[in-house]
Every structure is written in structure tokens, then in C-alpha cells.
ROVO-26376 format. One line per 10 residues: number of its first residue (from 0); their letters; for each residue y negated, x negated, z of C-alpha. Coordinates in steps of 0.1 Angstrom, whole numbers. Layout:
<zaros>
NUM = a = Y:X:Z  ... $
</zaros>
This chain:
<zaros>
0 = mnkmkfnlvt = 42:227:-26  36:198:-1  71:190:2  76:186:-36  44:165:-37  58:145:-10  91:137:-30  68:130:-60  54:102:-40  83:90:-23 $
10 = slrsrllvaa = 106:88:-52  109:55:-71  122:73:-105  89:98:-101  67:67:-95  81:50:-125  80:83:-148  45:93:-140  31:54:-144  50:53:-180 $
20 = mvvlvfflgl = 34:90:-192  0:79:-179  4:44:-199  20:61:-229  -9:89:-228  -38:63:-227  -25:39:-253  -11:63:-278  -43:85:-274  -66:53:-279 $
30 = mglvlddafs = -42:47:-311  -46:82:-324  -86:79:-318  -85:47:-339  -61:59:-368  -84:92:-368  -116:72:-372  -102:48:-398  -91:80:-417  -126:94:-413 $
40 = rsaeesvrek = -141:64:-427  -116:58:-453  -122:98:-465  -162:91:-465  -157:62:-483  -138:77:-509  -162:105:-515  -189:79:-516  -171:62:-545  -168:93:-561 $
50 = lilqvyglls = -200:103:-560  -212:69:-573  -191:74:-601  -209:109:-607  -242:90:-607  -230:64:-633  -217:95:-653  -250:111:-652  -269:76:-661  -250:74:-690 $
60 = lteddsgsls = -258:110:-704  -294:101:-699  -316:97:-729  -349:86:-735  -372:110:-753  -409:98:-762  -412:84:-725  -393:111:-707  -361:116:-695  -335:138:-713 $
70 = lpeamqeplf = -301:153:-698  -279:176:-715  -273:210:-701  -232:206:-703  -217:178:-686  -185:162:-692  -174:166:-656  -166:204:-659  -173:211:-619  -213:204:-630 $
80 = nvlgsglygf = -211:231:-656  -193:257:-632  -219:281:-611  -215:272:-569  -182:248:-581  -194:228:-548  -206:198:-568  -244:198:-577  -260:169:-598  -304:167:-593 $
90 = vfrddaselw = -330:142:-611  -360:140:-592  -392:125:-601  -403:94:-573  -428:122:-556  -394:144:-552  -404:167:-578  -374:183:-595  -368:169:-630  -334:185:-639 $
100 = rsvsaldvsv = -304:203:-619  -270:206:-631  -256:245:-642  -238:246:-610  -265:240:-592  -288:269:-603  -281:294:-577  -287:262:-549  -319:262:-532  -327:226:-527 $
110 = aekitsrvea = -330:217:-492  -359:202:-473  -336:177:-463  -329:162:-494  -363:163:-505  -376:143:-474  -350:118:-481  -358:113:-514  -394:108:-509  -382:80:-479 $
120 = nretgqpqfg = -359:64:-501  -378:34:-521  -345:9:-522  -338:8:-561  -303:1:-572  -289:12:-534  -271:42:-530  -278:64:-498  -246:81:-487  -250:107:-462 $
130 = nlvlgnrpvy = -240:143:-450  -258:173:-439  -258:209:-438  -272:226:-468  -275:266:-464  -248:268:-438  -226:247:-455  -217:211:-450  -222:187:-477  -220:152:-485 $
140 = fliyrvnwlg = -252:136:-508  -258:104:-526  -289:90:-534  -296:68:-561  -328:52:-575  -337:36:-610  -362:21:-629  -363:37:-663  -378:10:-685  -397:25:-709 $
150 = aedpgyfqyv = -403:59:-694  -442:73:-684  -456:55:-654  -443:48:-626  -409:51:-642  -390:55:-610  -361:83:-608  -338:92:-580  -304:105:-590  -290:130:-562 $
160 = ivedssgvea = -251:142:-563  -244:168:-537  -206:179:-530  -193:203:-507  -176:187:-478  -152:214:-467  -124:202:-490  -126:167:-470  -132:187:-436  -96:205:-445 $
170 = slasyrnslw = -80:171:-450  -93:157:-422  -80:190:-398  -49:185:-416  -44:150:-411  -54:156:-375  -31:180:-366  -3:157:-380  -15:129:-365  -19:146:-329 $
180 = gwllgvvlal = 18:166:-335  34:135:-339  16:117:-316  28:140:-288  65:144:-303  63:105:-299  52:107:-261  81:131:-253  105:112:-271  95:78:-254 $
190 = vslqlmimtw = 91:95:-217  128:111:-222  138:73:-235  119:59:-206  138:89:-183  173:76:-195  166:41:-190  153:44:-156  181:68:-147  206:40:-163 $
200 = glrplaafsn = 185:11:-145  183:27:-111  218:38:-112  230:6:-90  202:16:-64  220:52:-60  256:35:-57  240:12:-30  223:39:-12  258:61:-14 $
210 = dillveqggq = 277:27:-2  252:27:30  257:63:37  294:56:33  293:27:61  268:50:82  293:77:83  321:54:90  339:59:59  341:20:50 $
220 = gklegdyvse = 332:-9:72  309:-30:49  289:-30:17  318:-38:-9  302:-26:-42  299:-53:-74  261:-50:-71  234:-63:-94  223:-99:-90  189:-86:-75 $
230 = lmpladnlnl = 206:-64:-46  236:-90:-37  210:-106:-13  203:-76:2  239:-63:5  250:-98:24  220:-91:47  230:-57:56  268:-70:60  254:-95:82 $
240 = lienerrqre = 239:-72:103  264:-49:102  287:-79:114  264:-87:140  260:-52:154  299:-49:153  304:-78:171  276:-71:196  290:-36:203  327:-53:208 $
250 = ryrtslanla = 310:-81:234  297:-52:250  329:-34:252  348:-65:263  323:-74:290  325:-44:304  365:-46:306  359:-79:318  341:-68:343  364:-42:356 $
260 = hsmktplsii = 388:-67:356  367:-95:375  358:-70:403  391:-66:412  397:-92:434  363:-90:455  374:-56:461  409:-65:472  394:-88:498  374:-61:511 $
270 = rnavftldsr = 400:-35:512  421:-60:531  396:-68:555  391:-28:563  428:-23:567  431:-53:590  401:-54:611  418:-37:639  453:-56:639  436:-91:636 $
280 = katedsfqee = 412:-79:663  384:-96:640  348:-97:651  322:-72:636  303:-105:628  332:-122:608  336:-85:591  300:-84:581  300:-118:571  331:-114:547 $
290 = mlkqvarmde = 317:-81:533  283:-96:524  303:-125:508  322:-102:487  292:-82:475  274:-112:467  302:-123:445  305:-89:427  267:-94:422  273:-126:408 $
300 = ligyqlerav = 300:-112:387  279:-82:373  252:-108:364  276:-132:347  294:-104:327  258:-90:316  247:-121:301  281:-129:281  276:-92:268  240:-100:251 $
310 = aastrvtrtn = 247:-138:244  263:-150:214  299:-158:216  296:-198:207  266:-200:232  279:-227:262  257:-238:290  265:-275:296  257:-285:335  278:-304:357 $
320 = tavvpllgkl = 294:-292:382  319:-303:412  350:-281:410  366:-292:441  345:-263:460  350:-237:433  387:-241:435  379:-241:473  365:-207:472  393:-190:445 $
330 = isamqkvyld = 421:-205:468  407:-187:498  398:-155:480  435:-156:469  448:-162:503  430:-134:516  442:-108:487  477:-118:491  478:-123:526  509:-101:532 $
340 = kgliieeriv = 529:-121:508  526:-152:526  520:-172:499  519:-212:501  493:-224:476  497:-262:470  467:-282:457  469:-315:436  432:-317:428  409:-347:419 $
350 = aadfsgddrd = 374:-349:424  357:-340:389  327:-323:373  333:-294:350  307:-298:321  298:-262:316  290:-227:333  307:-228:366  311:-187:363  332:-197:332 $
360 = fmeavgnlld = 354:-221:353  358:-195:379  367:-169:357  391:-185:340  409:-204:368  403:-173:390  424:-152:365  451:-181:362  454:-182:399  456:-146:404 $
370 = nackfgrkrv = 483:-138:382  504:-171:396  499:-153:431  505:-118:418  539:-126:401  548:-159:424  574:-151:451  565:-177:478  549:-209:462  521:-215:441 $
380 = qitlldlgqq = 508:-247:427  473:-256:410  470:-289:394  436:-306:381  431:-338:358  401:-354:348  405:-360:311  371:-373:306  353:-350:286  375:-321:295 $
390 = lrilieddgp = 396:-308:323  432:-300:325  441:-275:346  478:-267:355  488:-233:375  524:-231:385  548:-202:403  580:-195:413  579:-159:401  604:-146:368 $
400 = gialkarerv = 584:-167:343  571:-154:309  598:-150:284  593:-176:251  588:-146:226  561:-130:247  539:-162:255  518:-156:224  517:-117:228  507:-120:264 $
410 = lnrgsrldsv = 474:-137:252  463:-109:234  437:-82:251  456:-54:266  489:-68:262  512:-68:294  547:-78:300  553:-51:332  538:-16:340  549:-23:379 $
420 = epgqgiglsv = 521:-47:390  486:-31:386  466:-43:358  450:-42:325  465:-69:304  431:-87:299  433:-114:324  449:-141:299  430:-128:272  398:-138:288 $
430 = vneiaeryqg = 410:-171:297  418:-178:262  384:-167:251  366:-192:274  389:-218:265  381:-215:228  344:-215:237  348:-248:252  369:-261:223  400:-262:249 $
440 = slrivdsdlg = 432:-246:246  455:-223:269  492:-231:267  521:-215:286  555:-233:293  582:-232:321  575:-246:357  597:-267:377  590:-242:404  613:-219:384 $
450 = gakvelil = 583:-196:369  555:-200:346  534:-231:342  499:-223:321  479:-251:310  445:-246:306  419:-273:290  385:-269:296 $
</zaros>
């Protein structure tokens, strides 16, 4: 029971249907009462007009007989001549004493209510119409007071016509049954029509709800239906929300992968420091210092990637940072990671400032330098040029290089050209994303050293 009540309250269709029913019942009920009252008044007015005509008929048959009134026993109206016909005629003197009655009223006792109204009526020529109960039977009556000239003093007489109202009541009952029956039928028909209209009108909401369910279950990526104009702004906003949520989720996934990729360098340095501790007879203080430095670097990387995960991809922090110390840290880290290869890292660096987040610079250049050291045989070269608003970084190696047809593919996340060297295939894609954020570019060409040359504009 509570569940049905709850569904009725929360269902838009049920609310509209109940509201429509209440409005229809109220207005059609009010209209029924007005029509019933109008018909009752019309019926009573018809009876009143009929009784006045009967009075005029009696007056036409009244004769003056030596100062007194005389009426025939038989009347032109047949109902006056039939005993108990329901139509009765009376003539009273002004003091309410009876002067004449029709044949139909011979067995009818005149009620005190009529004689009292006769005594109270002093309006000459003004019909007094009403209804009362006469011997357990409802009747209509009309009293008409006349001043008969030439009659005995005082010369005032009152004509009374009484008619049984059972026929009128039966007509009213039949009309009311027909009226309320039709009004009930109209209510049911209008409610059914309203239900069909609401079903048709709310059908776009049902389709909209089904599409939302499909999106929720993964059946479709966004709301793509041909919705009505009222629902299109809502659909657009929901699609925007879905797209933002999808991008945010993708940023989380990308940032976690980037974090795992970024952690490789400090972890490699720690691993090499542990392996070379005895062979190089390093002191415990220098080992501890290197460990703390790399742990701090890992903590910085974690914070950087988490910040990128929750920030919009177009958000850029503009801060001028000297790049020479940043490159010095990167070169020092690479020399420790690839100590066993005996690489020569050549520097052609000019003093310049990077207008942006220094962590973006370290992430982008660090990935390119790591790839060059990984695939280079003996030489790696890094060149830095100041273009004014941007920087141009060239990183070259003497490794196998990258084939022309593979240069676009390696910029995609997860793409790798070999399965021998360790890696996840996301380094260059991360660099490309950072370059796009700074309206820069990333390009791969052949190097004079024999390997690949990567040009990064930041």
C-alpha cells in the first residue's frame, strides 16, 4: 500500500492525471449544478405560467349574479371536472372563507397553509406562486387576488389553483439522471483522452530515460536521440557532463601511467646506487644523500602527476624558470642511470628561461633524454635555443634511429618499436601532450650523429 502511494506521488503521469480528474470533476460538477438549477427554475416558471392561465380561465367563466360571483360546475379544462385529477381550483372571499371549488377538489381538504396564505395576501393583481405539502403530496399553488367591481362589499376575491407536482418532480428526476449520467460519461471520456494525450506527450521523457539507462549500462557513449526542444538543453548538458567525466577518468588513467613511467628514472638511479655501493666504495653519507634526493624526486613526481590528473588539460602555469639548472639535474640523473654504457652527453645550451611549469619541462625533456640515452650507443647531444616566447630543444643520439614511416606511430600512447629495451611506450606521447598544452610541437628527423634527432618546441 505504501509503495503504491509512493509511486502515485512520484509518477509525473499520475500527478497530471489526478490533477486533471480533480479539475474536471470540479468544473463539470459545478456546471451540472448550474444546469440542474436552471432546469428547475425553468420547470417552476413553466408551472407558474400554466397556473396563471388557469386563473385567467376561471376569471373568464366567472359571472356576476346580482352582486355575487357565480362559477359553473363544469369547466373547459377537463382536469377540473375529474375527481382527484391533481389539478384543483378554489375561489375564496377575502377573509379566506371558501366560495367555490372545482369538481376535482370535492374530496380535497384545504390545508391551513393555503388559507393562511390567502389571509396574508393583500396584493391585488399580483400572482403569489409557491409550493407546499398537501396531504403528504407536494403541490404547487398560485393565489391571485382580484377586485370584482359591482360585487358585494368588500368586493375582493382570491382565486387559487393547486396542481400536484409529482409530474414535475418525475421530469426533474429524469433530467437529473440523464444530466449526471452524461456528465459522468464526459468525465470518463475526457480522463481517457487526457491519459492518451499524456502518454503521447510524455513519450519523449520515456525515450530520454531509456537513453540515459543505455548510457549508464554502457550501451551507448552519449545521448544521441532526436529529442524535443524542451529536452535538448538537458541532453546537451548531460552529454557535456558525461564527456567531462570520461575525460577526467582518462586523465586519471593517463596520469597513473605517466607516473609509473616517470618513476623509472629515480628508481633506476637508486638501483644503480645500491649495486655500485661496494665497488665504488662510496661512503654511507653520499649514499644516503643520493637516496634522499631520489626519494624527494619521486615525491615531486607523484604530486605533479596527481595535480595533472585533477586539472583540466588546457591549464598551464606560467612561471619563468631558468632551464640550465633543470638540464643539469636531468643530465646528472641520466649519467647515473646509464653509467654502465659510458655515454658522452654533449651540451650546447644557452642561458634561457622557460615560461611555464618547471615540472612540465623536466617531464618532457627528461623523457626525450632518457630515450636518447637508452638507444644511443656512445654519444648523445642536447641543444637548447631561445626563440623568445618559446624554447627549441634538440636531442640527438647515435643509435639506430627511427624509420620515417614509424615516426607518427611512436607518438601514440603505448606504441613501441622494439620489445627488447624495457619500457611502456608512453614517453613520446607524454612529451607530445605537454607540447600541445604549450602550443608547441614535437618532430622527429634524422640526426647527423647517425641516429634520431627529436625537436621539441615549448
